[in-house]
C-alpha positions, -999 to +999 in steps of 0.1 A: +420-211-283+397-238-271+367-216-263+373-191-291+366-162-267+389-136-251+400-146-216+396-109-205+362-098-215+371-062-207+394-060-237+362-055-258+346-031-234+345+007-235+368+024-210+338+041-193+323+007-185+357-006-172+359+025-150+324+019-136+331-017-129+364-007-112+344+018-090+321-011-081+353-029-070+349-059-094+379-081-093+379-088-130+380-051-138+409-046-115+427-076-131+422-060-166+435-026-155+466-041-137+476-068-162+462-059-196+465-021-198+496+001-198+485+026-173+516+044-159+500+071-137+504+055-103+531+079-091+513+110-103+480+098-089+496+091-056+511+126-054+477+142-064+458+122-038+483+132-012+479+169-022+441+165-019+445+150+016+470+177+026+446+204+014+417+189+034+439+188+066+452+223+059+416+236+056+408+220+090+436+239+108+423+266+131+446+292+116+434+286+081+397+288+089+397+318+112+404+345+086+384+344+054+397+377+040+405+372+003+436+394+006+452+367+028+452+341+001+487+351-010+498+348+026+483+314+029+501+303-003+534+311+014+526+293+046+544+261+054+514+245+071+502+230+038+536+215+031+537+202+067+503+185+061+516+171+029+546+156+047+525+141+074+500+126+048+530+112+029+544+097+061+511+081+070+506+067+034+541+053+035+536+036+069+503+022+057+520+006+026+549-007+047+524-022+071+507-040+043+540-053+028+552-065+063+519-083+069+519-100+035+555-110+038+548-125+072+517-144+061+529-155+026+567-149+022+567-168-011+544-142-028+568-113-026+600-131-037+610-110-066+613-072-072+587-073-099+561-088-075+569-060-051+566-033-078+534-048-092+517-048-057+529-013-050+515+000-083+482-018-076+480-002-042+488+032-055+462+030-083+436+016-060+439+048-039+420+067-066+390+071-042+409+098-024+401+121-053+365+122-039+380+144-012+378+173-036+340+174-041+336+166-004+355+198+004+340+219-023+304+210-015+309+212+023+277+205+043+266+189+076+274+154+063+310+161+053+325+140+082+302+111+072+313+115+035+350+113+046+343+081+065+327+066+034+356+077+012+380+060+036+360+028+035+359+029-003+396+034-005+403+005+019+379-018-001+397-008-033+431-016-017+418-050-006+407-058-041+440-047-055+458-071-031+434-100-039+439-095-077+476-090-076+486-119-053+455-141-059+447-141-022+414-147-004+394-118+012+405-127+048+442-124+041+439-092+021+418-076+049+443-087+075+470-070+056+449-038+054+442-039+091+479-043+099+486-013+076+460+008+094+475-002+128+510+009+117+495+041+101+477+050+134+509+042+153+527+068+132+498+093+138+502+089+175+539+093+173+535+125+152+510+139+177+535+131+206+562+150+187+538+179+187+528+183+150+492+189+142+475+161+123 
């Protein structure tokens, strides 16, 4: 009331500009999306991103890439390899999120006291994983630089996750990145465990 201006400038902005600013990882855009909009697609977005990741892994399997006969597409649809890849991707995503929550609870236990704090951070982390959708064009337009593109996508998703943690819990960059690193360590531990069991990752 004192300044006669909206506290959140993005209320007056077009959704396309908000999306562009979110892609640029601007904290204010993240704050607007998380607190001043009623986006409720975090669950669907998470499942779709996991499907994209599972599809990419499924394509990289030796059995899937050896035979390119179109008649075998029906056989591929019935294979359990894709569902196995989806399960592994889900396990890795879960361990990454659990690692972040453990690290944040260990560093700042007062920040995740209530169930609503926990749910808000979970929604923020799931929404900030939207960068995984870039896996689709990376697979469709496959070229020599695809592995480099996948690395850039991973870095972009981790940066988005860091911004989501900063905005949700009002933390500094160092603590948010420490939580991300701990999540990655736990995720890689799960990958090693899955490989020891004998599943293909």
